[in-house]
Phi, psi and omega in degrees: 000142172292162184301115173304326179295342176280001183271353188214157178241120183250142168269099191296327182301312179282322184299324181265007174295131185294340183281352173266001179288148167062029177275171163283137177244121171259137179233120182220106187251134183266146180194165180298344179267007184275095186301129177072013186049038190290312180290319180292326175291322180302308177304312184295320180294319187289315182292333180285317192265347186230156184287137178214166176211139185284132175255313183219141172237127174278153186274088188292342176294330176275345188253330195258139173265097183294333186280326177274330180230086186286144175292158178263153181211148183258146174252112181253090179057293178230015179201152170283145179201164172056057179295141175249102185274158183279151181212148171223113191225158170246129185243152164259124184238154173240129175289178187297345181251018173069019175274128188278147173208167178252150185226116168262113184209155177138206183277131168311126174306144168267333187233164170051052184295316182288328179287337174288312178301320180289327176301309183290329176291332173289324180294306186299325176296318177301317186274339181039075177289144181289334179202141176250123182250127181240126183246135175218179180205149177209152180290145178210149178286072177239154180277151176287345181276008179232155171307136183290133176292154177232134179260106185258142185205171179128183191278333186276088186292336178290338184265345177248359178299136177076354177277315179215089180284002172299122180232069187278169168237130186213147173265105197236159164287125188283150162249173184295326180304322175295315182293319182296325175303316177297314183302307182288323177299317177294338175257025167091011185257140175294136186220142173215138182234144178235112180258111183276126182274113185258141180303126182313315184284000170227025182289340182274351185255162175291127193231095186293343184292316175302312181298318181296322172301307176303322185286326181295318187286327175292318179298314179303318186282333195246341184072015171284148178252121183241149175285156183214000179306312183304302181307314180296323172292322173298321177292324179291322184291313174302317179306305180303318179300317183291316178307315182292327181285322182288334175299327186280350184224099183304321180303312178295313181306319179295322179294319178295321180295327179293320174298315186291319176302321174288320179302304183297323174303314175308313180293316182302323187264342184234335183058033175216161182270074180273135180300141187278011172288354180275346182294171179294134187304325185287348182269333182238135179297137178285173180309313185293319177301312179302312180297321178296319183298315182289327179293321174296317176306313186291321182298316184285355184236012175299134177282000000 
């Protein structure tokens, strides 16, 4: 393995500042599998709303696959401008009460995953965070009309107790956030992860409801104070837009009604937000069925 420390450029004066020791580290990485753009939006929102300073920048030219995830660029009448290049950085941030924390956000690496993990582990050992909070999101057959369930996991059992008593065993395709939780836990750091259950039928769109749910759980676990008014307003607007689209398609409406009935039954019997994939298969439309319904819906409403 090549030297992991060659993967990043650090502001060493800030990195070794004693005031950054023993803080909370929040990890929110964007990726094609980031349902609802939940983690990516969370990182963007925190940087936009809170005071921050860059501590470490990773070399995305070594980590990013530009051909599979091409940068966006604007065309303005007769010229191109404002290319948006991928970035992956560690920031020192202050919440609304000026309490500091650390934030790793940006594009999940496409390449050199093990080398990146070792590079980040070296940085984390220097900073010695008191808690590592990891945010992710995945599509689930849950209705947008109900609070989003959250799958909680990690080494800090006191922080995940009562959030998701659903305890499945599954063989999954890992993302970087999953691997970082394992890495940090095995190296003696306290970890807590929140996987936001995004409604399957809108998981490809930016969904501020998911980001708001993630923000609330991060705040609950860390006692950090975050602004939320803008996210709440955006969530209400998107919720209304989805409702309007559903009204135009009775088939989608029936599917969501089925999800609502199972969601409500789940709460009545357990009083907890257990993901609904545990329900009987005949009660909830499968992934392919949901996708086919919405493909027909979009085809009927193309402009």
